[in-house]
C-alpha positions in Angstrom: -17.3 -38.7 111.1 -20.5 -36.7 111.8 -19.3 -34.1 109.3 -19.0 -36.8 106.6 -22.5 -38.0 107.4 -23.9 -34.5 107.2 -22.3 -33.9 103.7 -23.6 -37.2 102.5 -27.1 -36.3 103.8 -27.1 -32.9 102.1 -26.0 -34.4 98.8 -28.7 -37.0 99.0 -31.4 -34.5 99.8 -30.3 -32.3 96.9 -30.6 -35.3 94.5 -34.0 -36.6 95.9 -35.7 -33.7 97.6 -39.2 -35.1 97.4 -38.9 -38.9 97.9 -38.6 -38.9 101.7 -41.4 -38.6 104.2 -41.3 -35.5 106.3 -40.4 -37.5 109.4 -37.5 -39.3 107.7 -34.1 -38.3 106.3 -32.4 -39.3 103.1 -29.5 -41.7 103.6 -26.3 -42.6 101.9 -28.2 -44.3 99.1 -31.5 -43.2 97.6 -33.5 -44.4 100.7 -35.3 -42.6 103.4 -33.8 -42.9 106.9 -34.8 -42.2 110.5 -33.5 -38.9 112.0 -30.0 -38.8 113.4 -31.4 -39.7 116.9 -31.9 -43.2 115.6 -28.3 -43.7 114.5 -26.9 -47.2 114.7 -23.1 -47.6 114.6 -21.6 -45.3 112.0 -24.7 -44.8 109.9 -28.4 -44.3 110.0 -31.1 -46.9 110.4 -32.7 -47.8 107.0 -36.5 -47.4 107.4 -38.2 -46.4 104.2 -39.3 -48.3 101.1 -37.5 -46.8 98.1 -40.0 -48.0 95.6 -43.1 -46.1 96.8 -45.2 -45.1 93.7 -46.4 -41.6 92.8 -49.0 -40.0 95.1 -47.8 -42.1 98.1 -45.5 -41.8 101.0 -43.4 -44.4 102.8 -44.7 -45.9 106.0 -42.0 -48.6 106.7 -39.2 -50.4 104.9 -41.7 -52.7 103.2 -44.9 -50.6 102.7 -46.2 -47.3 101.5 -49.5 -45.5 102.0 -51.5 -43.5 99.4 -51.7 -39.7 100.2 -55.0 -38.1 101.0 -57.2 -38.0 97.9 -55.7 -41.1 96.4 -56.4 -44.8 96.9 -54.9 -48.1 95.8 -56.4 -49.1 92.5 -55.0 -52.7 92.5 -56.1 -54.4 94.6 -59.0 -52.0 95.4 -59.4 -51.1 99.0 -55.9 -51.9 100.2 -54.8 -49.4 102.8 -51.1 -50.2 102.6 -49.1 -50.8 99.4 -46.7 -53.7 99.7 -46.1 -54.5 96.0 -44.0 -52.3 93.7 -46.4 -52.8 90.8 -49.4 -51.3 92.6 -50.3 -47.7 92.2 -52.2 -44.8 93.9 -55.0 -43.4 91.7 -57.0 -40.2 92.2 -60.3 -40.5 94.1 -63.1 -38.7 92.2 -64.8 -37.1 95.1 -67.4 -35.6 92.8 -68.7 -39.1 92.1 -68.8 -40.0 95.7 -70.5 -36.9 97.2 -71.9 -37.4 100.7 -72.7 -35.3 103.7 -69.1 -34.4 104.2 -68.2 -34.0 100.6 -70.8 -31.7 98.8 -70.7 -28.3 97.2 -74.3 -27.2 98.2 -77.0 -25.6 96.0 -76.3 -23.8 92.7 -72.8 -25.2 92.6 -70.9 -27.9 90.7 -68.1 -30.2 92.0 -64.9 -30.2 90.0 -62.4 -33.1 90.5 -58.7 -32.4 90.6 -55.6 -34.7 91.1 -55.8 -35.7 94.7 -58.6 -33.3 95.7 -61.7 -31.3 94.4 -63.2 -27.8 94.4 -66.6 -26.3 93.8 -67.7 -23.6 91.4 -71.0 -21.8 91.1 -73.3 -22.8 88.3 -73.7 -20.6 85.2 -75.6 -17.4 86.3 -74.2 -17.5 89.8 -71.2 -16.2 91.5 -69.6 -16.2 94.9 -70.4 -13.1 97.0 -66.7 -12.7 97.5 -66.1 -12.7 93.8 -63.8 -15.7 94.0 -63.8 -18.3 91.3 -64.1 -21.4 93.5 -64.7 -22.6 97.0 -63.8 -25.7 99.0 -67.1 -27.1 100.2 -70.7 -26.5 101.2 -69.8 -24.4 104.2 -68.2 -21.8 101.9 -71.1 -21.7 99.4 -72.3 -18.1 98.8 -73.5 -18.6 95.3 -75.9 -15.9 94.2 -77.3 -14.7 91.0 -75.0 -12.7 88.8 -75.8 -9.7 86.5 -76.6 -11.0 83.1 -78.9 -10.4 80.2 -80.9 -12.7 78.0 -82.7 -15.8 78.9 -81.2 -19.1 80.0 -83.4 -22.0 79.0 -84.8 -24.1 81.8 -86.6 -27.4 81.7 -90.4 -27.5 81.4 -92.2 -24.1 82.0 -89.5 -22.7 84.2 -87.5 -19.9 82.6 -84.6 -17.8 83.9 -85.6 -14.1 84.2 -83.1 -11.4 83.7 -83.4 -7.7 84.5 -81.7 -4.5 83.9 -78.5 -4.0 85.8 -79.2 -3.2 89.4 -82.7 -4.7 89.3 -81.5 -8.4 89.3 -82.8 -10.3 92.4 -80.6 -12.2 94.8 -82.0 -15.4 93.5 -83.2 -15.9 89.9 -87.0 -15.7 89.4 -89.1 -18.1 87.5 -92.2 -16.8 85.7 -95.0 -19.3 85.1 -97.4 -18.9 82.2 -100.2 -18.0 84.6 -98.2 -15.2 86.3 -97.1 -11.8 85.3 -94.1 -9.8 86.5 -94.9 -8.3 89.8 -97.6 -10.9 90.5 -97.6 -11.9 94.1 -97.6 -15.5 93.1 -94.1 -15.2 91.8 -91.7 -17.6 93.5 -87.9 -17.6 93.7 -86.7 -20.5 91.5 -84.5 -23.2 92.9 -82.4 -25.5 90.6 -82.8 -29.2 91.1 -79.5 -31.2 90.9 -80.6 -34.2 89.0 -77.1 -35.7 89.3 -77.2 -36.0 93.1 -80.9 -36.4 93.6 -81.0 -39.5 91.4 -83.3 -37.9 88.8 -80.8 -38.1 86.0 -81.2 -40.7 83.2 -77.5 -40.9 82.3 -76.2 -44.3 81.2 -73.9 -45.9 83.8 -71.1 -45.6 81.3 -71.3 -41.8 81.4 -70.7 -39.0 84.0 -73.6 -36.8 85.0 -72.8 -33.0 85.1 -75.5 -30.7 86.5 -76.3 -27.4 84.8 -78.6 -24.7 85.8 -82.0 -26.0 85.1 -80.7 -29.1 83.3 -77.9 -31.6 83.1 -75.8 -33.4 80.6 -74.1 -36.9 80.2 -70.6 -37.0 79.0 -68.1 -39.9 78.7 -65.6 -40.3 81.5 -61.9 -40.1 81.0 -60.7 -43.2 79.2 -64.1 -43.8 77.7 -65.5 -42.8 74.3 -69.1 -42.6 72.9 -70.2 -45.7 71.2 -70.5 -45.6 67.5 -73.4 -43.3 66.5 -73.9 -41.8 70.0 -73.3 -38.1 70.7 -71.3 -37.0 73.8 -73.4 -34.9 76.1 -77.1 -35.5 75.6 -79.1 -37.7 77.9 -78.9 -40.5 75.3 -75.1 -40.7 75.4 -73.7 -44.2 75.8 -69.9 -44.8 76.2 -67.5 -47.6 75.9 -64.1 -48.2 77.4 -61.1 -47.2 75.3 -58.8 -50.2 75.0 -55.4 -48.5 75.2 -53.6 -51.8 75.0 -55.0 -53.1 71.7 -55.1 -49.6 70.1 -51.5 -48.9 70.9 -52.3 -45.8 73.0 -50.5 -47.1 76.1 -47.0 -46.2 77.2 -46.0 -49.6 78.8 -42.3 -50.6 78.4 -41.6 -53.6 76.2 -40.6 -55.6 79.3 -44.1 -55.4 80.6 -47.6 -56.4 79.5 -50.4 -53.9 79.1 -53.6 -54.9 80.9 -56.7 -52.9 80.0 -58.9 -51.8 82.9 -62.2 -49.7 82.7 -61.2 -46.2 81.9 -57.5 -46.8 81.9 -54.7 -49.4 81.7 -52.0 -51.0 83.8 -48.5 -52.1 83.0 -47.5 -55.4 84.7 -44.3 -57.4 84.5 -44.4 -60.5 82.2 -44.9 -63.8 84.1 -41.7 -64.6 86.0 -40.2 -61.2 85.5 -39.5 -58.7 88.3 -39.7 -54.9 88.4 -36.6 -52.9 88.6 -36.9 -50.8 91.7 -35.8 -47.5 90.4 -38.1 -47.7 87.4 -41.1 -47.4 89.7 -41.8 -43.7 89.0 -45.4 -44.6 88.3 -47.6 -47.5 87.5 -47.4 -46.9 83.8 -43.6 -46.4 83.6 -42.5 -49.7 85.3 -39.6 -51.5 83.8 -39.0 -55.2 84.5 -36.1 -57.6 84.2 -36.1 -61.2 83.0 -36.0 -64.1 85.4 -32.7 -65.2 86.9 -32.1 -68.9 87.4 -29.7 -70.1 90.1 -26.4 -71.3 88.7 -25.3 -74.8 89.7 -21.7 -74.5 91.0 -19.6 -77.6 91.6 -18.3 -77.9 95.1 -14.5 -77.9 95.2 -14.4 -81.0 97.3 -16.9 -82.9 95.1 -14.8 -84.3 92.3 -17.4 -86.2 90.4 -17.9 -86.8 86.7 -21.6 -87.4 87.3 -22.1 -84.0 89.0 -20.2 -82.3 86.2 -22.4 -83.9 83.6 -25.5 -82.8 85.6 -24.2 -79.3 85.8 -23.7 -79.0 82.1 -27.1 -80.5 81.3 -29.2 -78.2 83.6 -27.3 -75.1 82.6 -27.9 -75.8 78.9 -31.6 -76.5 79.7 -32.1 -73.2 81.4 -30.0 -71.2 79.0 -32.4 -72.2 76.2 -35.4 -71.5 78.3 -38.5 -69.8 76.9 -41.6 -69.0 78.9 -43.7 -71.2 76.7 -41.4 -74.1 77.5 -41.9 -74.0 81.3 -43.7 -77.4 81.4 -41.1 -79.1 79.3 -38.2 -77.5 81.2 -39.6 -78.7 84.6 -39.9 -82.3 83.3 -36.4 -82.3 81.9 -35.0 -80.9 85.1 -36.5 -83.6 87.2 -35.4 -86.3 84.8 -31.8 -85.0 85.0 -32.0 -85.2 88.8 -33.3 -88.8 88.6 -30.5 -89.8 86.2 -27.9 -88.4 88.7 -29.5 -90.3 91.7 -30.8 -93.5 90.2 -28.0 -95.1 88.2 -24.8 -96.2 89.9 -22.5 -93.2 89.7 -19.2 -92.0 91.3 -21.0 -89.8 93.9 -21.3 -93.0 96.0 -17.5 -93.0 96.4 -17.5 -89.5 97.9 -17.1 -89.4 101.7 -20.2 -88.8 103.8 -19.5 -85.1 104.5 -19.1 -84.2 100.9 -22.2 -86.3 99.9 -24.3 -84.5 102.4 -23.0 -81.1 101.1 -24.0 -82.2 97.6 -27.5 -83.2 98.9 -27.9 -79.8 100.5 -26.9 -78.1 97.3 -29.2 -80.2 95.1 -32.2 -79.8 97.4 -31.8 -76.0 97.5 -31.1 -75.8 93.7 -34.2 -77.8 92.8 -36.4 -75.8 95.2 -35.3 -72.4 93.9 -35.3 -73.4 90.2 -38.8 -75.0 90.4 -40.1 -71.9 92.2 -38.9 -69.7 89.4 -40.2 -71.9 86.6 -43.6 -72.1 88.3 -44.1 -68.4 87.7 -44.5 -69.2 84.0 -47.3 -71.8 84.6 -51.0 -70.9 84.4 -53.1 -70.6 87.5 -54.3 -74.0 88.9 -52.7 -77.3 89.7 -49.7 -78.9 88.0 -48.4 -82.5 88.5 -45.6 -84.5 86.9 -44.4 -88.0 87.7 -41.1 -89.1 86.2 -40.3 -92.6 85.0 -38.3 -93.0 88.3 -41.3 -92.2 90.4 -40.1 -88.7 91.4 -43.3 -86.6 91.8 -43.8 -82.9 91.6 -47.1 -81.2 92.6 -47.7 -77.5 92.3 -50.8 -75.4 93.2 -51.0 -71.8 91.9 -53.8 -69.5 93.2 -54.6 -65.9 94.0 -52.4 -64.7 96.9 -55.3 -63.1 98.7 -57.1 -66.4 99.0 -57.9 -67.1 102.6 -58.8 -70.8 102.3 -57.1 -73.7 104.1 -55.7 -75.7 101.1 -54.8 -79.4 100.9 -52.4 -80.4 98.0 -51.9 -84.0 97.1 -48.8 -85.7 95.6 -49.7 -89.3 95.0 -50.4 -90.8 98.4 -48.7 -87.9 100.2 -50.5 -84.6 101.0 -49.8 -81.3 102.7 -52.3 -79.0 104.4 -51.7 -75.3 105.1 -53.3 -71.9 105.4 -53.0 -70.3 101.9 -52.6 -66.8 103.4 -49.0 -67.5 104.4 -47.9 -68.7 100.9 -47.0 -65.2 99.8 -45.6 -63.9 103.1 -45.1 -60.2 103.8 -43.9 -59.5 100.2 -46.6 -59.9 97.6 -45.8 -61.5 94.2 -45.7 -59.5 91.0 -48.7 -61.1 89.4 -50.9 -61.4 92.4 -50.5 -65.2 92.5 -48.8 -67.4 95.0 -47.5 -71.0 94.9 -47.1 -74.1 97.0 -45.1 -77.0 95.7 -43.9 -80.4 96.8 -41.1 -82.4 95.2 -41.1 -86.1 96.4 -37.9 -88.0 95.6 -37.4 -91.8 96.3 -33.8 -91.8 95.2 -32.3 -89.2 97.6 -31.2 -92.0 99.9 -28.0 -92.3 97.9 -26.8 -88.9 99.0 -28.3 -88.9 102.5 -26.9 -92.3 103.6 -25.3 -92.4 107.0 -26.5 -88.9 107.9 -26.5 -88.0 111.5 -29.2 -86.3 113.6 -29.1 -83.4 116.0 -29.9 -84.5 119.5 -29.4 -81.1 121.1 -33.1 -80.4 121.7 -34.2 -83.9 122.7 -31.2 -85.4 124.4 -32.5 -84.7 127.9 -35.9 -86.1 127.1 -34.4 -89.3 125.7 -32.0 -89.8 128.6 -34.9 -89.4 131.0 -36.8 -91.9 129.0 -34.0 -94.5 128.8 -32.5 -93.7 132.2 -29.1 -93.8 130.6 -26.9 -91.5 128.5 -27.7 -91.5 124.8 -24.5 -91.9 122.7 -26.0 -91.2 119.3 -28.7 -92.4 116.9 -28.7 -94.6 113.8 -31.2 -93.5 111.1 -33.0 -95.4 108.3 -35.0 -93.5 105.7 -38.4 -95.1 105.4 -40.2 -92.6 103.2 -39.5 -90.4 100.2 -37.6 -87.1 100.8 -40.3 -84.4 100.3 -39.2 -80.8 99.7 -42.1 -78.3 100.4 -41.7 -74.7 99.1 -43.8 -71.6 98.8 -43.7 -68.3 97.0 -42.7 -67.0 100.3 -38.9 -67.7 100.8 -38.9 -66.7 104.5 -40.2 -69.9 106.0 -38.0 -70.4 109.0 -40.9 -69.4 111.3 -44.5 -69.7 109.8 -47.5 -67.9 111.3 -49.3 -71.3 111.7 -48.2 -74.9 111.6 -48.2 -76.8 108.3 -49.5 -80.4 108.4 -48.4 -83.2 106.1 -48.8 -86.9 105.7 -46.1 -89.1 104.0 -46.7 -92.7 102.9 -44.2 -95.3 104.2 -44.3 -99.1 104.8 -45.9 -100.4 108.0 -43.1 -101.0 110.4 -43.0 -102.3 114.0 -40.7 -100.5 116.3 -38.4 -102.4 118.7 -36.6 -101.4 121.9 -35.1 -97.9 121.7 -36.6 -97.3 118.3 -38.9 -94.5 117.1 -40.6 -93.3 113.9 -39.8 -89.6 113.7 -40.7 -86.8 111.4 -37.4 -84.9 110.6 -36.2 -82.2 108.2 -32.9 -81.7 106.6 -31.2 -78.8 108.5 -28.3 -77.0 106.9 -25.7 -74.4 108.1 -23.9 -71.6 106.3 -21.2 -73.9 105.0 -23.6 -76.2 103.3 -23.3 -79.0 105.8 -26.5 -80.9 106.6 -28.0 -83.2 109.2 -31.5 -84.4 110.2 -33.3 -82.5 112.9 -36.7 -82.5 114.6 -36.7 -78.9 115.9 -40.1 -77.3 115.4 -41.7 -80.6 114.3 -43.9 -83.1 116.1 -45.5 -86.4 115.0 -49.0 -87.4 115.9 -49.8 -90.9 114.6 -49.0 -90.6 110.9 -49.3 -86.8 110.7 -46.4 -84.4 110.9 -46.8 -80.8 112.2 -44.0 -78.3 111.6 -43.7 -74.5 112.0 -41.2 -74.1 109.2 -40.5 -75.5 105.8 -37.6 -77.6 104.4 -37.1 -81.1 103.0 -38.9 -83.6 105.2 -38.9 -87.4 105.6 -40.0 -90.1 108.0 -37.0 -91.8 109.7 -36.6 -94.9 111.8 -34.4 -93.8 114.6 -32.4 -96.4 116.7 -31.0 -94.7 119.8 -27.8 -96.1 121.1 -27.8 -95.9 124.9 -24.8 -96.4 127.2 -25.4 -99.3 129.6 -23.6 -98.5 132.8 -23.7 -102.1 134.1 -22.2 -103.4 130.8 -19.6 -100.7 130.9 -18.6 -101.6 134.4 -18.4 -105.3 133.6 -16.3 -104.5 130.5 -13.8 -102.3 132.3 -13.3 -104.5 135.4 -13.3 -107.8 133.4 -10.9 -106.6 130.7 -8.6 -105.2 133.3 -8.5 -108.7 135.0 -8.0 -110.3 131.6 -5.2 -108.0 130.7 -3.4 -108.9 134.0 -3.8 -112.6 133.4 -2.6 -112.3 129.8 0.5 -110.3 131.0 1.3 -113.1 133.5 1.0 -115.6 130.7 3.4 -113.7 128.5 5.9 -113.3 131.2 5.6 -117.0 132.1 6.2 -118.2 128.5 9.2 -115.9 128.2 10.8 -116.7 131.6 10.0 -120.4 132.4 12.7 -122.3 130.6 11.5 -125.9 131.3 8.3 -125.3 129.2 10.0 -123.8 126.2 8.8 -125.6 123.0 7.1 -125.0 119.7 3.8 -125.1 121.4 4.9 -122.4 123.9 5.7 -120.2 121.0 2.2 -120.5 119.7 0.7 -119.8 123.1 3.0 -116.8 123.6 1.9 -115.1 120.3 -1.7 -116.0 121.0 -1.6 -114.2 124.3 0.3 -111.2 122.8 -2.5 -110.8 120.2 -5.3 -111.1 122.8 -3.5 -108.6 125.1 -3.1 -106.0 122.3 -6.7 -106.6 121.1 -8.1 -106.2 124.6 -6.1 -102.9 125.2 -7.4 -101.4 121.9 -10.9 -102.7 122.6 -10.9 -101.2 126.0 -9.6 -97.8 124.9 -11.0 -97.2 121.5 -14.0 -99.4 120.7 -16.6 -96.6 121.4 -17.2 -93.9 118.8 -18.4 -91.1 121.0 -18.6 -88.4 118.3 -21.1 -90.3 116.1 -19.2 -89.4 113.0 -17.0 -92.1 111.5 -13.6 -90.5 111.7 -10.2 -91.7 110.5 -9.3 -92.6 114.1 -12.3 -94.8 114.3 -11.5 -96.5 111.0 -7.9 -97.2 112.1 -9.1 -98.7 115.4 -11.5 -101.0 113.5 -8.7 -102.1 111.2 -6.4 -102.9 114.0 -9.0 -104.9 115.9 -9.8 -106.7 112.6 -6.1 -107.6 112.1 -5.3 -108.5 115.7 -8.3 -110.8 116.2 -7.7 -112.5 112.9 -4.0 -113.1 113.9 -5.2 -114.6 117.2 -7.4 -117.1 115.4 -4.5 -117.9 113.0 -2.4 -118.8 116.0 -5.2 -121.0 117.2 -5.2 -122.7 113.7 -1.5 -123.3 114.1 -2.1 -124.9 117.5 -4.4 -127.4 115.6 -1.6 -128.0 113.1 0.8 -128.6 116.1 -1.6 -131.2 117.5 -1.9 -132.8 114.0 1.9 -133.3 113.8 2.0 -134.5 117.4 -0.7 -137.1 117.3 -1.5 -138.0 113.7 2.1 -137.8 112.5 3.6 -138.6 115.8 6.7 -140.3 114.3 7.0 -138.1 111.2 8.9 -134.9 111.8 8.5 -131.9 114.1 6.1 -129.7 112.1 6.5 -126.1 110.8 9.4 -123.8 111.8 8.8 -120.7 113.9 9.5 -118.4 110.9 6.9 -120.0 108.7 4.3 -120.0 111.5 4.9 -116.2 112.1 4.6 -115.6 108.4 1.3 -117.4 108.2 -0.2 -116.0 111.4 0.6 -112.4 110.7 0.8 -112.4 106.9 -2.6 -113.9 106.1 -4.6 -111.4 108.4 -2.6 -108.5 106.8 -3.7 -109.6 103.3 -7.3 -109.9 104.4 -7.3 -106.4 106.0 -5.5 -104.8 103.1 -7.9 -106.2 100.5 -10.9 -105.3 102.6 -9.7 -101.7 103.1 -8.9 -101.3 99.4 -12.3 -102.7 98.4 -14.5 -100.7 100.8 -12.9 -98.4 103.4 -16.4 -97.4 104.5 -16.8 -100.9 106.0 -14.6 -99.9 108.9 -16.4 -97.9 111.6 -19.9 -97.4 112.8 -21.7 -94.4 114.4 -21.6 -96.2 117.7 -18.6 -98.5 117.7 -15.2 -98.6 115.9 -15.7 -102.0 114.4 -16.7 -103.6 111.1 -20.0 -102.1 109.7 -22.4 -104.9 109.3 -24.6 -102.7 107.1 -22.0 -102.3 104.3 -23.0 -105.1 102.0 -21.6 -108.2 103.8 -18.4 -106.5 104.8 -18.5 -108.3 108.2 -17.8 -111.6 106.3 -14.1 -110.4 106.0 -13.9 -111.4 109.6 -16.7 -114.0 110.0 -15.5 -116.0 107.0 -11.9 -116.6 108.2 -13.1 -117.1 111.8 -15.7 -119.8 110.8 -13.1 -121.5 108.5 -10.5 -121.7 111.3 -13.1 -123.0 113.9 -14.2 -125.6 111.4 -10.7 -126.8 110.5 -9.6 -127.0 114.2 -12.8 -128.8 115.1 -12.0 -131.4 112.4 -8.4 -131.7 113.6 -9.6 -132.2 117.1 -12.1 -134.9 116.1 -9.3 -136.7 114.2 -7.0 -136.3 117.2 -9.5 -137.8 119.7 -10.2 -140.7 117.3 -6.5 -141.4 116.9 -5.9 -141.2 120.7 -8.8 -143.7 121.3 -7.3 -146.1 118.7 -3.8 -145.8 120.2 -5.0 -146.4 123.8 -7.1 -149.4 122.7 -4.1 -151.0 121.1 -2.1 -150.4 124.3 0.5 -148.6 122.3 4.0 -148.8 123.9 4.5 -145.0 123.3 2.3 -144.4 126.4 4.2 -141.2 127.5 3.7 -139.4 124.2 0.1 -140.5 124.0 -0.6 -139.1 127.5 1.0 -135.8 126.5 -1.0 -135.6 123.3 -4.2 -136.3 125.2 -3.5 -133.5 127.7 -2.6 -131.1 124.9 -5.8 -132.1 123.0 -8.0 -131.5 126.0 -6.4 -128.2 126.6 -6.7 -127.1 123.0 -10.3 -128.2 122.7 -11.2 -126.3 125.9 -9.3 -123.3 124.6 -11.2 -123.4 121.2 -14.5 -123.7 123.0 -14.0 -120.7 125.1 -12.4 -118.5 122.4 -14.8 -119.7 119.7 -17.9 -119.4 121.7 -16.8 -115.9 122.8 -16.7 -114.7 119.2 -19.8 -116.5 118.1 -21.6 -114.3 120.6 -19.4 -111.4 119.7 -20.8 -111.4 116.2 -24.1 -110.1 117.6 -22.5 -107.5 119.9 -23.1 -104.7 117.4 -26.7 -105.5 116.8 -28.6 -103.0 118.9 -31.4 -105.4 119.8 -29.3 -108.1 121.4 -28.3 -106.7 124.7 -28.3 -110.1 126.5 -25.9 -111.4 123.8 -23.7 -108.3 124.5 -23.6 -109.4 128.2 -22.6 -112.9 127.3 -19.9 -111.7 125.0 -18.6 -109.2 127.5 -18.4 -111.9 130.3 -16.7 -114.5 128.1 -14.3 -111.9 126.6 -13.3 -110.9 130.1 -12.7 -114.5 131.1 -10.4 -115.2 128.2 -7.2 -114.0 129.9 -8.1 -115.8 133.2 -8.9 -119.0 131.4 -5.7 -119.1 129.4 -3.7 -118.4 132.5 -5.4 -121.3 134.4 -5.1 -123.8 131.5 -1.6 -122.9 130.2 0.2 -121.8 133.4 -1.4 -122.8 136.7 -2.4 -126.3 135.6 1.1 -127.0 134.3 3.4 -128.8 136.8 6.6 -127.3 135.5 5.2 -123.8 135.7 4.0 -124.4 139.3 7.5 -125.6 140.3 9.0 -122.5 138.8 6.5 -120.4 140.7 7.5 -122.2 143.9 11.1 -121.6 143.2 10.4 -117.9 142.6 8.3 -117.7 145.7 11.0 -119.2 147.8 13.6 -116.9 146.4 11.4 -113.9 147.2 10.8 -115.3 150.7 14.5 -115.8 151.4 14.5 -119.6 151.4 16.9 -121.5 149.2 15.4 -123.8 146.6 18.1 -126.5 147.6 16.5 -126.9 151.0 13.1 -127.4 149.4 14.7 -129.9 147.0 16.4 -132.0 149.7 13.3 -132.1 151.8 11.6 -133.9 148.9 14.3 -136.3 147.9 13.1 -139.0 150.3 9.9 -139.3 148.4 11.3 -138.7 145.0 11.2 -142.3 143.9 7.6 -142.9 145.0 6.5 -139.6 143.4 8.1 -140.6 140.1 6.4 -144.0 140.2 3.1 -142.3 141.0 3.5 -139.8 138.1 4.1 -142.7 135.7 0.7 -144.1 136.6 -1.1 -140.7 136.5 -1.4 -139.7 132.9 -3.3 -136.5 133.8 0.0 -135.0 135.2 1.9 -135.5 131.9 3.0 -132.0 131.2 0.6 -130.5 133.6 
């Protein structure tokens, strides 16, 4: 394996021998790598930026540094290069001569690419005979052997002599001196360029000569019309290579003229191709790439398909001049998808939340790309559906704290973090906020992560927190920057979102949350990294934010204990009722059949309620929906049997001499068939109505779905109440007439009293039960729980223990268990049989009881 690495390394070095820094190695692709001592796994650690421009060397994977003698020209003064479009330009040391950079007397500085050198002025030469030297410390310029006269300014003249008689330094002869005069002085050239005595125009470059100087145009400059190039009067102007066509910029770039040169920058929104960065003037750019909207395999929706076609066509026909128009049409297309009733509402919650995640990310990335084509400054757009977009585009090196407004919402941040570690191509950076009031359609019934705050909440409520119900009270606001790495910002961002004034109740909080997503596109609300102070939100990352009303569902240990103990007792009593109705032959009648089925329904309902009513996962699963459907069906069936008991009383009292009522088959068909139809129609119309985040019961938030239970319940209670009123009235009439059918009347009276008491207990239980799933009515939950637990006990007392025939059967069974014969018990009571019979005839309360 190491041999393979070595061959790859040699091949790479042969291809790119000069790109890597001396302390780095070339890797498997044209990148610089750390030496083999820094190997990771089976390869080398990537460490160098492959896009470093000419005259620079790599420092890290994201930055380069100009070599000695070169400096960043855009922006000026930058020590590190972090943008591929920047370049390293030669430093003209000759224009910046100082104590450390100077050639000394009788010498001229000559600039070179990345350095400089010095040469002796005309008439001088180095003592060593060399042509040039490095700096002042090597200056040995002395007069050279020459003939003739070199003109000097004013009265100073250069003196020449015969070979061998030339002085070490040139002499100057004044008009009042003669050769050999003791007043002769050794002449010394004055460097007007460095001493500040030159009169060159700022547009020219001063070059010192022996005894004089000249002014010439710099590179990239030319003399103005009518001006010579060299004399003191020379004036120059910049050569505009861009307008004159003298530039070498690629057609994918824009030529930008700078004093003395030009730059090639990518067009707005375009990006440089890394391997074209062989120099600032040879950059090649590629056109912008828009994110493609891809339909999720699980999201079968005609509306989403139409949205996909519309936005892809819009971006396919995009032109940089149409950026404003394209942004508006893109937002309008999103509004059309979210505002009007569409088939996305029929998608299950998991798929809807995946679509929401995809839509939020798509809008953010597409708007970020389109904003590159907008001019510097603010941009706002409000759609007819009140979706608002606000953008701010400024120089990325701006250090201000910026506040951007979007209607009544605003966001405040440090502008320095908008660009991030990677600078933008055009030197501008962006902050944007998209505020949508219609995102609720996709985010309905979304859950929230309690991982970070569960311990705090349980300490606050002193009970386990099951889950949380959420209500969106503000617009969903997506905040994005030029910087795409916003998971951990250098400083917090502050924002304020408008929402209606709301009063919080028990176990409610207004929270600032963001839409958190995973790699699979699933999403949920989270508060990690965010805090809320009054109406202000502070977060250390960016995403899509909103203000939520959170209702925490807390497990009440006392209520749980009452429910478990009470329902266990109720189940035992209901089981005894069922066995009694099946085994006690003397009480067998049509009314017993009604009571048997009523107890069976309540027994099954209590078992399901005890085992499956709580939805611990928080997500409404298929199991939870099935539990809710079974409870709906069983409790409706129980009330239907109560309705049949009212019908039984009607036939017994009102039509006492007119037939025996409905047969058992018809009663079963009615009691079990009607609830089945109601549940089937309800499930077909809106399956989402079954199940809540906390309980597996009917969802009272789903547009009146609870009426599929409340409606039949209220109707049955009303009808039975009417029947019982009529029954009591008839009984009163019969007793006042001293009806000879006294035995039947007494029986009817007892049955009526029993049925009324039964209706009161069962009916009142479910009147309070309607409020069980309202999180603010804990005291109603206690009442419902207690009454629900007493149902089985009440039915056992009223229908079994208070019935004389049942008690006799119990005595018989008790004697059989104890070993005594029932005949002995019967003979011991024969002596008083006649008197007891007479007494019973006069005690109507014992009729049937």
